[in-house]
N, C-alpha and C positions, 0 to 999 in steps of 0.2 A: 618567676615574675611576681612582684608585689604590686597590686593595683588598688587604687581608691576609686569608688563609684559613688555618684550622687544621684538622687531621685527626688524630683519636686514637681511631678506632672499634675498633681491635683491638690489634695489636702493632707498628705503625709510628707514630712521632711525626713529624708533617710540618707544615711551614709554607711558604706560597707567597705571592708578591706578584704580582698581575696588574694590568696597565694596558692598557686598550683591546684586550682579547682576547689580549694578549701576556704570556707568562709570564716575568716579570723574574727570578724566583728560585723554585726548588722544592727545598727541603731535606727529606730523609727520613732519619730515624734508625731503623734496623731493630733488632729485638730477637731475631733468629733464634738467635744464640749463647746468649742467656740462657735460652731455652725449650728448646733442644736436649736438655738433660739430662732433661727431662720428656716428651719426645716430642710436645709440643703446647703451645698457649698456656695459661699459668696466669694467669687474670684478675687476681689480686692482685699478682703480679709485674709484669704489663703496666702496671697502674695506677701502681705505684710508679715504674717507669721513665718513664712519661709525665710524672709530677710532676718527676722529676729532669731530663728532657731538654727539656721544652717551652720554657722560657725561653731556653736556649742556642740551640735550633733556630730559634726565632722571631727572635732577635737576628741570627743568621747570615743568615737569609733577607732581613731588612731591609738588612743590610750588603751582601749580594751584589746586591741590587736598587738600592743607593744611595738608599734611601728612609728617611726618619725617620718615627716614629710620628705626628707632627703633620701629615705630608703625606698621611696616609691619609684617604680619603673614606668608607670603609666597612670593616667587619670581618665575616667569615663563618666558620662552623664546621659540621662534620658534626653534625647533630642525631640521626641514627639511620639505619638500624639498626646494632647493634653491641653490644659488651660494655658493660653499663650503667656500671660504675665507670670504664672507660677513656673512654667517650664524655664522661662528666661533666667530665673534666680539660680537654679542649680547648674544649668548649662553654661552660663557665662562665668560663674564661679569656678567651675571645673576647667574651662578654657584658660582662665586667668592663672590658676594654679599650675596647670601643665606648662603654660608659656613661661611663667616665672622660674619653674624648676627645669625647664628645657627637657620635658618628658613628652612622650607620645600622648595624644588625646584622641578619644573615640566617642562619637555620638551614637547612641544606641536606640533602636526602635523599641518602645515599651512593650508592644504586643509580641514582638519576636522574642524578647526576654521571657515573657510568660510561656511561650511555646516550650522552652527548655527548662523551666522551673520544676516540672515533675521529675526531672532527672537529677535533682539536687535534694539529697536526703541525709539522714543520720545525725549523730551528735558527736562532733560538730558537723554542721551542714557541709556536704562535700559533693561535687559534681561526679556523676557516675555515667559518663558517656560510653564507657566500655561495654555496658550492658544495653546500649541503645537498640531499639527495634523500630522499624518503620511503623508509623502510627497515624491515626486520625486524632487530631487534637481539638478539644472544645475549649475555647477561651470565652469566659462568661463573667461579665462584670456590670457595674452600674452604667457604663457608657458604651459597652461593646458586647456583642454576641457573635461569634464566628466559628466556623469549622475550617480546619487547615489540614491538608495532607502533608505530613512531614516524612519525606522519603529517606533522608539521611541528615546527620547533624549539619545545620546551616543550609539545607536544601529543602524548601517547602513550597507549597502551592495553596493559595486561598481557594476553598471550595464554595463557601457561602458566608453570608453575614446578615445582620438584621437590616431590614428595609425601612424600619422606623424606630420604635422604642426597643432598647435592649432589655434583656431579661431582668437585670438588676434594677433598671429604671422602672420597669413594671412593678416589681416588688415594692419599691420605695413609694411609687405614686398610689398604689392600692393601699399600702399601709397608712398613707396620709388621708386617703378617703375614709378609712375606718377610724382614724383618730389615734393611731399608734404613735409612740414617741420616735424621735430621730435617734439613730439611723433606722429607717423603716424596715429594710430587708431582714436584719437580724431579729427585730421585734416581731415581725410576722412569723418568722421561723419558730421562735419560742412559743408564740400563741398556738401555732399549728400543731405542736406536739401533742396537745390535748384535744384536738379537734377531729371531727369525722370527715375524711376527704371525699366521702360519697354523699354528703348531706345535700349539696347543691350541684347543679351541672353547669359548667362553664366551657366555652369553646376552646379547642386546641388549634390555634391559628397556624395555617400552612402545613399542618401535620400530614395531610394527604397530598400535598404538592410534591412532584417528583424531584424538585431541586433541593439544594442544601441551605437555602436562605431561611431567615426567621422573621417573624412579625409578632409584636406583642401589644401594639396600640389598641387593637380590637378587643383584646381581653380586658385591658384596663377600662375601655369604654363600656364593655359588658358589665363590669362590676359597678361602674358609676350608675348605669340605668337600673341595675338590680337593687342598689341601695336606695335609689329614688322611689322605686315601687315597693320596697320592703324596709322602710326607714326604722320600723320597730325593732329590727334585728340588732341595731346598735345599742339598744337598751338591755340586751340579754347577753351576758358574758360568754355563756357556752355557745350560743349561736354565732357570736363573733369569732370564737375559736374555730368553729366548724367552717365558717366562711374563709378564714385564713388557710385552713387545711385544704379546702377545695381549690382556692386560687393557686396555692403552692403546688398541688397535684397537677393542675393544668400546665403550669410552666415547666415543671420537672418532666412531665410526660413528653412534651415537645422536645426538650433538650436531649433527653435520653434516647428517645425513638429515632430522631434524626441523626444523632451521633453514631449509634449502633448500625443504623441502616447504611450510612456512608462507609463505615468500616467494613461491612460485609460486601458492599459493592466493589470496593477497592481491593478486597482480599488481603487486608492487613490483619495481623494477629494481635494488635495492641491498640488501646485507646488511652489517651491522657486527658486530663482536665486541669484547668488553672483559672486564675482570676478570682476576684472577691466573692462572687456568688458560689464558688466551689466550696466555700465554708458551710453552705447550707446543708443541714443534716439529711434532709430528704433526698437531695440531689446526690450526695455521696452514697447514700444507701441504695437508691434505685439504680444508679449507674453501676454500682458494684454487682447488684443482682442481675442486671441485664447482661453485663459482660460475662458473668459466670454462666448464664443460660446459653450464651452464644460462643462460649469457649474463647473469650478474648481476654488477654492480659490487660490489667488496668493499673495505671500509675496516676495517682492524684497528687497534686502539688501539696507539699507540707503547708499546714494552715498558716505558718509564719510567712510563707512566700505567696500566699493567695492574694492578699491585699498589696498595695503598692509598697515596694521595698527596693533598696539599692543592691541587695545581695544578688538578685537575679540579673540585674544590670551588669554587675561586676563579673559574674561567672561567664556570661555571654561575651562580654568585651574581651576578657582574657583569652577565651577560645578563639575569637576572631583575630586578635593580634598575633597569637601564636600560630594561627593558620595562614598568616601572611597578609591579612587585610591591611590596606594602607591607612595611616592615621587620618583623622578628619581634619581638614585645614582649619586654622585658627579663625579665619574670617567666615566660617560657616554659621548660618543662623538656625534657630529652632524651626521645626516643621510641625506646627500645631495640628494640622489635619493630614498627617502622614499616613497614607493607606498601606496596609500590609499587602505585599504582592504575593 
C-alpha cells in the first residue's frame, strides 16, 4: 500500500507518503516565524498559511517519495482535535483528492497517531510494531497532557488528562511572564540548562492525588505571584535561568512521577512518550532515569515526530486500513474537540 497523509491541525502544514510502514517522505512547513509577533498561534493566520502551503508541501512529499498521485492506494488526514479552520484545510483537501482518484480515505485522530509514533524509528523512519509491548503512554504538548494505557496496537484506554492547562501551555505562559521569546517552551528549556533547579520552590500540582489527571494552571499562577513579589529577579540573567530551571523541574517531576506510577500500578514493562513537549531535554533525561530505576523499557518518539507531522498520521492510517477498518465516508466532517477514548 502507498498512502498520502496530510496534517494541518494547528500551525504546521505537513504531507507524508508511507508505504509498508516505511516513511518515504515527511515534509513539514512550520509557521513559527509568522506567529512570533503575536506570542502564540493566530487561527486565521494559520489557516491562510495552510491554504498557501498545502499544495507545494504535498507536491514536494510526492516528489521526494518518487510517487505520483495515481500510484496512491489511499489518502488520510487529521480529522481532529485541533483548530477548526486549520483542520478543515487538510481534511477537505484529502477528501477531495481521494474522491477524485477513487481511493480509500481515512480520517485519523491526532492523539491516537501520537500514541504510536514512538514505534516509528530509524533512517528511514519505519514502523516497528513487531517489537510492540503493552505500555503506559504519556502524550504531552501545548494543548494536551494525558496518560493512556496501550494494551495492544489499536487497543488503548485513556487513564487521565489535564483538567485545565496542559504542560506545554504552562511552559509557554510562564515563558511569556518571564519575557522569553516565542515559542516559549523551547526558550525556557534553553535557559533552564544553565539554571539551578533547587533555587526556588514551586508546587507540584496533583502529584499526591491518586488519579492519573494533571493540572498546571496553579503552577502558572504561582509563578505569576512569585514575579509580582520578586520583580527584581527579571533584571538578573542568572536568577532568570534559575527560575526557568525550577519551573521546568516542577513540570517534569509531575509528568515523570505520574507516568511511572501508572506503569507500576498497571504492571506494564514499557513506557512511551510523544508530543511536542517530549523534545524537552529535562523531560527526556528524567524520564529515562526514572524508567531505568524502575526497570521499565522506554521508547521516546523521534524528535522529528514529536511536533505535528503527517508521518505519524500516515503510519497509523495504513495500519488501520490493512487491519480492516472501514474507510471514512466522504461526507464526514472534522471533529475539532474529538476526545481520545
